[in-house]
VOGU-3710 file (C-alpha; in Angstrom, 3 decimals, decimal comma):
1> mktlllyatk> 129,972/184,823/116,443  129,377/181,239/115,615  127,359/180,758/112,300  125,847/177,431/110,804  125,123/177,805/107,237  122,782/174,771/105,881  121,731/174,309/102,382  119,285/171,734/100,417  120,097/171,488/96,865  119,173/169,024/93,546
11> sgaarecael> 121,137/170,888/91,033  124,072/172,110/93,299  123,062/176,012/93,160  121,852/176,349/96,703  125,557/174,501/97,815  127,890/177,146/95,386  126,195/179,923/96,852  126,162/178,493/100,662  129,908/178,242/99,895  130,191/181,931/98,252
21> lakeltdctv> 128,654/183,316/101,657  130,712/181,223/103,816  133,771/182,773/102,295  132,853/186,458/103,527  131,629/184,966/107,352  134,100/183,939/109,822  133,425/180,817/111,671  130,884/179,404/109,782  130,262/175,962/109,666  128,720/175,009/106,222
31> cdlrhaipnp> 126,571/171,473/105,887  124,607/169,834/103,528  121,164/168,911/105,260  121,459/165,373/103,463  123,720/164,385/105,559  124,037/165,015/109,509  124,860/168,354/110,827  125,891/169,672/113,834  123,600/170,630/116,884  122,063/174,119/115,855
41> elfdtiivgs> 121,636/175,046/119,257  125,645/175,298/119,358  125,359/178,371/116,981  124,484/181,987/117,333  123,479/182,170/113,893  121,749/179,807/111,573  121,324/180,441/107,759  119,305/177,999/105,940  119,098/177,871/101,908  117,267/175,872/99,257
51> girfgkiykp> 116,173/175,551/96,304  112,490/176,117/95,107  110,639/173,826/93,212  106,564/174,237/91,979  107,308/177,019/94,860  107,956/174,571/97,318  111,618/174,827/99,106  113,180/171,004/98,738  112,281/168,644/101,769  115,156/168,675/103,705
61> aakfiqqykn> 115,288/172,279/104,707  111,664/172,103/105,069  112,172/169,188/107,513  115,079/171,063/109,369  112,456/174,156/109,712  109,773/172,250/111,145  112,410/170,366/113,445  113,834/172,849/114,939  111,389/175,668/114,599  112,007/176,590/118,538
71> vlrseerrvg> 115,577/177,089/117,859  115,157/178,952/115,077  112,760/181,761/116,880  114,647/182,225/119,872  115,948/185,577/121,025  119,476/184,935/120,916  119,493/184,328/117,416  117,394/186,917/115,754  119,212/189,186/113,226  118,949/192,687/114,218
81> k> 117,789/192,665/117,576
//
């Protein structure tokens, strides 16, 4: 199962968490949402992590979720199906 682990961070905490989690997963690609990312449709599982300030996730994470909401909602990628 191919996993795409994306993160948005300002202080580096979300990056550290993503890297720790990626060590426990097989076939995992880790990407910073501020940079180019691979096509999410090529992955079985997508994980998005972000820091939160004033009750909102960082803009790169919010933008990704909005842009790819149909991919994220697809039946093939549901956890616990």
